[in-house]
N, C-alpha and C positions, 0 to 999 in steps of 0.2 A: 504492500500499499504505501502510496506517494501523497504529500502534500506542498503546499509553496507558501510561503510569508514572506510578506515587506518588510524590510527591516530599514527605518532611517539609519544614517551615517553615526549618530549621536550613541545607537545602540549599540554598533557594532562590537565592542569590546566584550560587553555583557553578553551578548550572543555566540561569540567564539568560546568563554569562558563556560557557560551552560552546555555545549557539544562537548567541551574535554571532562565535564563531570561523569562520572563511572555510569551512572545512570543511560549515559547518553552516546558513550563513545564508538559505540558499534552502530551506529545510524550512518548511513552513507548520505554525505550530504553534500551539495554542491552550490555555489553562490556565484551570481551574475550580477554586473550592475546593473541599474535601471537604465534603460537609455531613453527613458522620458523624463523630459528636462521639469517636468510639474512634479514629479514624484524623484527628488535626491534621495538615494539609498542604493539598496540594494534586495535581490530576491536570492531566497534561502531553499532550495529545492530538497527535502528529504525523504528518504525512503525507509523504511521498516515496517515493524508488525503496526497491527491497529492500536496494540495497546500502549506501545513506546510513544505513537504519534499522538495518543490523548494527551499523555503525561507532557512532551513536548508543547503541545499546544497549551497547555495550561503555563509552563514556564515563559512561553515566548509572549503568551497574550499579558503577561505580567510586567514584563520588560518593555512592552509596547509595540510588539510585532503586530502586524495585521494578516490574518489568513487571508490569501488572495483564495477565489472561488469562483467558478463558473467559467465562461468563457476566454476570461483573461486568464487564468489557472491554465486550461488546455492548450492556449497560445502557448505559454511560458513551457510549460513540461515539452510540448512538442517539438519547440526550439533546442530546449536542452538536450533530448533524447538525439534530435537528428545532429546536433553537435559531435556529440558522445560516438555515436555511429560512423559521424567523418572520419575523427579521431583514432577511431579502431580500425576505421579501414585504410589508413594512413599506415600506421602502423604493421599492418599486414603488407603493405607494399615493400617497407623497408625491411622486412625481415623475410617476408616470401620469396 
């Protein structure tokens, strides 16, 4: 299961510290800067179990992060997955 969060730049260190906590170290997280000038900050894409996402939701909400949902979430997830696939295929060309 996955989820996307928008984090303002001011809480960046706090979010990084949450992801270093023992409860969350195993979560696969990808961070990408927001390209929208009206939303200065970054997006955190997290992939883990539903139980861990619930705990992460609570922690990030307390810090002021916004859970991204609907069409915007789909668009961000698709872009991140496409980027990851392109990176993986590039590595295959290098080592293939």
